[in-house]
C-alpha positions as CSV (number, residue, x, y, z in Angstrom):
1,M,70.0,15.8,10.2
2,N,72.7,18.1,11.1
3,L,71.5,18.6,14.6
4,E,71.3,14.9,15.1
5,L,75.1,14.7,13.8
6,A,75.9,17.3,16.3
7,N,74.4,15.4,19.1
8,I,76.3,12.4,18.1
9,Y,79.5,14.4,18.2
10,N,78.7,15.8,21.6
11,K,78.2,12.2,23.0
12,Q,81.5,11.3,21.7
13,K,83.1,14.3,23.1
14,E,84.0,15.6,19.7
15,Y,83.0,19.2,20.6
16,K,85.1,20.8,17.9
17,K,83.0,19.0,15.3
18,S,79.8,19.9,16.8
19,E,80.9,23.4,17.2
20,Y,81.5,23.5,13.4
21,I,77.9,22.1,12.7
22,Y,76.3,24.6,15.2
23,R,78.2,27.7,13.6
24,D,77.1,26.6,10.2
25,L,73.5,26.0,11.4
26,I,73.3,29.5,13.0
27,E,74.5,31.1,9.6
28,H,71.4,29.5,8.0
29,L,68.9,29.7,11.0
30,E,70.2,32.8,12.8
31,D,67.0,33.1,14.8
32,D,67.2,29.6,16.3
33,Y,67.6,30.3,20.0
34,E,68.1,26.7,20.9
35,I,71.1,26.2,18.4
36,L,72.6,29.3,19.8
37,K,72.6,28.0,23.4
38,R,74.0,24.7,22.2
39,L,76.8,26.4,20.5
40,G,77.6,28.4,23.7
41,F,77.4,25.3,25.6
42,V,79.9,23.5,23.3
43,L,82.3,26.4,23.4
44,A,82.2,26.4,27.3
45,L,83.1,22.7,27.3
46,Q,86.1,23.4,25.1
47,T,87.0,26.2,27.7
48,K,86.6,28.8,25.0
49,Y,84.9,31.0,27.6
50,K,85.0,34.5,26.0
51,D,83.5,33.1,22.7
52,A,80.8,31.2,25.0
53,I,80.2,34.5,26.6
54,R,79.5,36.3,23.4
55,V,77.3,33.6,22.2
56,Y,75.3,33.5,25.3
57,K,75.1,37.3,25.4
58,D,73.4,37.0,22.2
59,A,71.1,34.5,23.3
60,Y,70.4,36.7,26.5
61,D,69.7,39.9,24.3
62,K,67.1,37.6,22.5
63,R,65.4,36.5,25.7
64,K,66.4,38.3,28.8
65,D,64.2,36.1,31.0
66,D,66.1,32.6,30.4
67,L,67.2,31.8,33.8
68,E,69.6,29.2,32.3
69,V,71.4,31.6,30.1
70,I,71.6,34.3,33.0
71,D,73.0,31.4,35.2
72,I,75.7,30.3,32.6
73,L,76.7,34.0,32.0
74,S,77.2,34.7,35.6
75,E,79.4,31.5,36.0
76,L,81.3,32.2,32.7
77,N,82.1,35.7,33.7
78,Y,83.1,34.8,37.1
79,E,85.6,32.1,35.6
80,I,87.2,34.8,33.4
81,G,87.6,37.3,36.2
82,D,85.0,39.6,35.0
83,Y,83.5,40.0,38.5
84,E,81.4,43.3,37.8
85,T,79.7,41.5,34.9
86,A,79.3,38.4,37.0
87,L,77.7,40.4,39.7
88,I,75.1,41.9,37.3
89,F,74.0,38.5,36.1
90,L,74.1,37.0,39.6
91,S,71.8,39.9,40.8
92,D,69.5,39.1,38.0
93,Y,69.5,35.5,38.8
94,L,68.9,36.1,42.5
95,K,66.0,38.2,41.9
96,Q,64.2,35.2,40.4
97,K,65.7,32.5,42.9
98,P,66.7,34.4,45.9
99,R,67.6,31.3,48.0
100,D,70.1,29.8,45.6
101,F,72.8,29.2,47.9
102,E,75.6,28.6,45.4
103,K,74.7,31.8,43.5
104,I,74.7,33.8,46.9
105,V,78.2,32.3,47.6
106,L,79.3,33.2,44.1
107,K,78.1,36.7,44.5
108,A,80.0,37.1,47.8
109,Y,83.3,35.8,46.1
110,S,82.7,38.4,43.3
111,Y,82.5,41.2,45.7
112,D,85.4,39.8,47.5
113,N,87.5,39.6,44.4
114,L,86.7,43.3,43.5
């Protein structure tokens, strides 16, 4: 029921409220990977990038092959100016999708910023 309430808050763009619910759920269901990803997403929507990175990093540590998490980590790290870390995730992403033009450009910008 709490997940459904969080989804309603997301649809209403009440991200702070859904963040609260996801945090509470993670305390009780700490191994739930999908809730962890949802929390990271809600944090990113609120431009709480460093918090979102920590949450997505936890998700990445649980499943290093989730391309969506790798993608988001590359984007968030680039956004906060951590180009070295962004390059790590961009390289990992491009191993699986070597022709992703947007990621290739982001990788070039990351090198340029370094």
